[in-house]
N, C-alpha and C positions, 0 to 999 in steps of 0.2 A: 457550411458548417455540416452537414447532414450526412455530404457522402468521404469527406476526411479531414482533418483541421487542413490553414495552412500552412505551409515549411515553416513560418514563422514563429509557428508555435511550437509545430515538431523541435524546431532547437531548441528552441528557449524551455521546453519540457524536459528536452535530452539533457539539457545543461543541467537544471536544477534537480532530477533526477540523481545524475553523477554525484553532484555537491553534498546532497546529502548521503549518498551511500559511503565518500570518503568519509565524510565528518562522521558518520555512524560507524564505520568501522574503527576511525581512530580513539573516538572520543565515547559511544554507545550512545548519542545522542545526535538528533533529529534538531539543529537552530530556530528560533522562531523568528530568525530579521530571516531566512529562506523561506518559509512557509505563509507567513504571515506576508508578505509584500508578495508573492508570488498568486495568492488567492485573488489579489483586485488586480493584478496584471493578468491574468486567465481570463476575466471576467472582462475587462477592457476592451482586449485582445479578442475576443467573443464575438463584446457589439461593435466593435471594427470591421470584422470580416464577416459578421455574419446579420448585423442590422440587431434591430430589438429580439429579433427569432435565434439570434446565436449569444447573445447575452444572457435572455430565458434559457437556450439549451446545455450553456455555460451553467449557470445558476444550478439548474436541476441536477447538473452531474455531481457537481458537488453535494449536493443532498443528497443524493444515493450515497455519492464516498462516506458520508457524515453517516447515514442509517444504519448502514453497514458498521465502518469504524469504530462509533462509537459505544456501540455497547460492548465490543471487545475491548475497547481502555476501561470502561467503567468495570467492567469484570474484569478488569486487572491483569488481559490476557495480552495486551498490545501497551507499547508506548503512545504517551500525548504526541510523538513530535512522528511520531507514525501515520496517526490518524490524519491530521494536519497535512502532513506529505500528499496522502494520499487525495484531501477535497483538492489542495490545491492545482494536483495534476489533473485529475477531471474536470475543472474549469477548464485547460487548457484543450484536451481529446474531446470530450465530451463522453455520454455516459455508456454507449456501445461500446467502445476501443477502450472507457476505463474497466466495465466488465469484463472484459477479454483481459485487464491486463491483471487484474484482483483473481478471474481463475489460476491463472498463468504462475503470480505470486505465490497464491494459494497452495496452487500443488509442487512448485520448487520449493517453497518454504517448508511442505511436507515432506518433501523428496531428504532435504539437506540435515530437517532434524532426525532423521531415521536415522541416515549416518551420521552424522555430528553426535547424537545419543550411544549407536553402535562404536564408535569409536572410543567415546569415552570407559563404555562398559557398561553405559544406564539404561539401555535400551528395555530390559524391562522393565525396569523400575519406573521408566518413563512412560510405559504402558500400561501400568498398575497406575499412577497418577491422571491419565487420558480419561481410563473407566470413570476414576473417582470425581473428575471434572464433570464428566458426563452425567453419574449419578447426582450430583449437588443439583449439576441444572433442571435435571428432571424430575427434582421436587423446592425449584426456583429458588435456591438459594445460590449465594455467591461461594466458588470455587474457594479462594483464598481465605475466605471467612472460617472454612473447617481444616484447612491446613497453608500457614504460612509460606509454603515453598513455594504455592502456586501463584502466590502476588507478584509479579513480576518487578517490579520492586523492590522484591527480597534481595539481597546481595547474593543469597545460598541459592536464587532459582538462577536456571537454565537458560541461557535465553540467547537470540538472535539474532543480529543488527540485519533488523528488519529494512530498512531502508536497503542493505545491498542487495536483499533480493528482490524488491521492487525493480533495482535497475539490472541486475539482468535476466529477470523475466522482460522488461520492456527491451533491452535489446535481445534477446530472441525472437519477442513479438514480432518487432519491426523489422528483424530478419525475413521471418518465416512471413507475414504481407507482404513484404517486398518481393520474394523468392516466389510467391504464388501466383504472383497478377494481381492484387492489391497494393494499388501505386498509392503509397501515401504520397510521395514528393511526387508535385506537378508543378515545372515551370511555364 
């Protein structure tokens, strides 16, 4: 499991990510039945293909994802479904591949956010709110407490379907890995 996940893991995680993207685009939610069933499946497959070391690897990857995404959820900058999806994905692909996915999704999400807010004529306002968020975090305060529009749960907040961003980042990474010789699928 250290080199790359088994092709079965890659296939299943790709299906999970695709389902999450479609449901997030349609309903703006990622369902619990998907994420909460994917976590134990990813852990079991980690054990099946890597023994106790594979299980530990999968579990450690899940903890890494939660370590990064739970604070975003607690600050109401990310939905719970997004955090659970990334934790589930991590159990299938391990910490190194997950970090690649996290950085790719973060960069892509930032780019999409810039384009989206610019298209809506909200870029300047969003930039000002970003400065406000950083200022609140510097004083160890939750940004949504000072400005309710910074709460992802607020219907007036501008938000993007992060599940779809994750799916696009996953596809781009998968293509890049295969294109540049890091073969993910080995039969």
